[in-house]
Phi, psi and omega in degrees: 000134180285115180277340188307309185308321182267353182260000184289328179219109187234141174241143173244120176271132184078031188296332184274355179281177183299312180284314182303318180296319178295320178297319181297317180298313180300317179294329177292326176294315182294319177296325178298319178300317186285322185273306186273310183300319180262007177049049182280148177268356179294154175267130180244137180227128176242108183270122175261110190244128176203168183280341185250118176294316176301323179294326178291325177297316177297323181300319182297323177297319178293319178297316179299320179294324177290323178294323179295313178298319179298317182294318183293326180287330186244033187297328179298313177296320182294321179297327176292317181301317188259022185300331182275001180263091185298337183279350180264098187265301181279159176302323178298322177296317179296316182296311180297326178291320179300311181300315183292320180296319180287316178302328181292340178276346184265130176237142177255152180200149173253009185249129179296334180301338179301331183288344188295342180259359186271146175277327181235139177238110174263131185241126180222043177275182183296160185285072185226104185301317183298318178294318178297317180298318180301311182292314181298319179296318179296319178294319185293325177293332180256352182212074187297344184262002184290148171254145182242128176241112186256137180271014180305138182259356185212335185280129178305131183295323180301324181293316178298313183300317182289311186288334178267355179066049187268355174054041176083001187269047180212148175216145175282130184229079191268099172284157176252153187272132355274140187301329183291329184260318184296130183278335189281143173219115173276126178247125185235112176262143175268178183303328184261359181303128182293147181297320182297316179295316180300315178297319178296317182295323177291319180296319178295317179299320178295318177299326176283356183058044176270154170272115186267128170232121178282144177230144173294151185281073180235134184315127181091340178055213183275308185303299180286336175301323176276309185302316184295317180290327176297318182291319178298321177298316183297318180297319178296316179294322177296319181299319179290318182293327182296337181299331181248331187252350187084160189288323181300312178293324178296313177302314186293319182291315182293325177295316179297319180295316183290338179266301189282319183272345174255000176056059179247161182293331173208159180286165188296324180280332172294320181295318175299321176297318179299313179289319183114129177300321179296318179293318178299317180298319184290319179298315178302315180298323179293326183280330189308313184300334181276350181227070184295344181267001177243153174258102182260060177198168177208134184299325180290318177301313181297322179290321175302318179297316180297331179272008179068022174267085194245345182063213185088185181234152172285173182300331180273005178091355179287154190274130175278159178298136176216238172298328177240159164259149185231150172226116183052044175083354181261142178289127180243328184222154181238138182283127176264103184299329179293317183261344183074022180233158175272142175240151180294136178301322182296334183280348184237343190293328179290320179293322179295320179297318178296318179295318179295329173075208184301137177228166183306141178284331176286120181258117175233145185235144185305316186301324184266332185273337193296330179247011178287134181295340178261020184309310181303319180295315179296315180295321178299315178296316182297310185287332175298317179291320180304318183292335186274350182266133178251083178222167181302313183294316181294318180292322176295321179294317179299313180297323178297312179298322179291322178292319176300318177296319179297321175299312177303313180296326176296322178295327177284315182298327179269005175067019171295317173253144183286337184201167174296327178297323178294319177298316183293323180295320179296316181286326180283323184271308183287326182250000178062027176292148181287344180204160180278158183293333179267102189212179177261009180278334185231000000 
């Protein structure tokens, strides 16, 4: 499929944000292929749109740094692109020319009216359906031929399409953070999504070399459909444990179990901190209307939010305090929900280890096993031993794994995911799990 007609003028809404900036960089790479790589005479414009002009200035610095890294990594290809430029002798000359050529295609704006000339609108604003509908509706009225690709992670695409009057010109294009590095892309078409737009979205994703997983247009899709329910289960288990052990130990133990005994890159509460308590709460609220028979909220999560225990990241990517306090990415303190104070991890970890009791003698760690060619063999041995141990920690881990599997199977049974493989691909690729939730281990 020829991408050029729709790629000549593209706008990114929320371009200065964490997701928007990554999406903008990916699109700059794609425009470079079409303009420079194919030596096109067409004019290409990539509009970076956000409410803050200072943020847009900072964005340009980030984009330039990413283009530089990309150019250095792909210098052989770039030398071929610029082979007819006799004045570009050294690699440094080619790299600098590439960066300047791509930067020349990028324009910044704080005005929504900039989108009226665009063929494609990529949206990466906050997870607020009313705001998305308002902006999309305004753009559609002034730019009836535009296609919309929304990075929403939880809001049904069909609802946005209907309320904004988009006539099928929208598809869910859910990148994972950070978009430049993450390979996974969930693509969600609604009932009215046009075939041409759907084909274009797949062709573009393939050009970006993304791993594509289609999801049914159900709130939360596959990724958050699993993660949000996994988080609620963890909160429930911590709440039960807190009755006898107190909240600091409960948070710490469930987080440790979900990381070390399920062999994940980080524990569930550290992941909530990374995403943000506020964002987690908002996604759950976005999903709730679509699942009236489930309770997609938790009193503890809501109270953490009210107490300003929100997690998330600073502009430089460092972690804000949430359920845990961090120093250089490492957990140092745990929030005691009962007292409203943080306690040192060192003061509780020995008691937590004693409470969890016997654990597998085979020690495996996510960082070393995730890319090991014998991964399946190690995991099978580890989980077999885990099932044979009757201790608090082992029993909690087995129950946690079984619940995770049940969530994954539910997503298949309700056709949110087309197959178990799709669920597993999302969790292994998007969340970096060492194995998918639908497995023979639990």
